[in-house]
Each structure stands twice: as C-alpha cells, then as structure tokens.
N, C-alpha and C positions, 0 to 999 in steps of 0.2 A: 737706470732707466725703469726698473720694476718698482722702485720705491716711489718715483715720480709717478707712475701709473697708478700706483695704490692710492697715493695723495689725491690725485684727480678724481678717482673712482669715489673716494670718501667725501670729496669736496661736492661732487655731483649728488650722491645720496643725500648729504646735509642740505643741499640747495632744494632738492625735491621735498625733503621732510619740512623745511621751513615753509615752503609754499603751501604744504597741507595744512601746518599749523596757522599760517595767515587766514587760509580760507575758513578752517573751524572757529577762529577767533572772530572773524567778520560775521559768520553765521550766528554765533552765540550773541554778539553784539546786537545784531538785529533783533533776535529773539527777546533779549533783555529790553530793548528800547519799546517792543511791542507789549511786553508785560508791564513795564512801567506806565505807558499810555492806558492800559486797561485799569491798573491800580489807580491811577489818578481819576479815571472816570468813576470807578467804584466808590472812591473816597469822597467824591464831590456830589453824587447823585443819591436819590432815594432808590434802594433796590426794587421796590415795589412799583412806584410810579414813573420813575425815571426823571422825576423834577430835581431841579437843584436842592441841595439840603442846606442847613444852616452854616455850615463850613463855607461854602461857595458863595453864599449870601453876604457873609461877614467879610470875606475877601473882597467881594465886589463893592462893599461899603467902604472898606479902608482904601480902595484904589479910585473911588470916585472923586473926581476933582472938586466937586460941589456937594452941598448937602443933598441927600437923597432919602426917600422914603420907601418902605416896603408895606404893601398892603397885603394882609393875610387873610 
C-alpha cells in the first residue's frame, strides 16, 4: 500500500512539473517568435527611415511574376 502511495505521489509531482515545463516552453516559444518577427523587420528595413532596404527590394524583384522596375 505505501509503495503504491509513493508511486502515485511521484506520478502526480511529475505530472505537475511536466505541466510547468510545457507552460514555460510555450512562453519561450512565443517570445522567440516575437523576437524573430522583430529581427525580420530589422533586417528588411532601413533603421533611420523605416523604408524597405535593398534586401527586401531584391526579394520582391525575385518574387515578381513579371518584369518590374524600381525608381530610386
């Protein structure tokens, strides 16, 4: 009886700890997604003007289905 009780208590503790770990993982995943979005914006825009930089314009040009021109 006592051995079964100890196993149940251990299983309950592990279940609670697993739930905490899942919550922390979800929080860190959300933080990482947010940081990645920010890095994407920083890597594709000019920090002073906020206008698309050369990298974003080149990606747009490659993705355009037809010929396009950029006026600077």
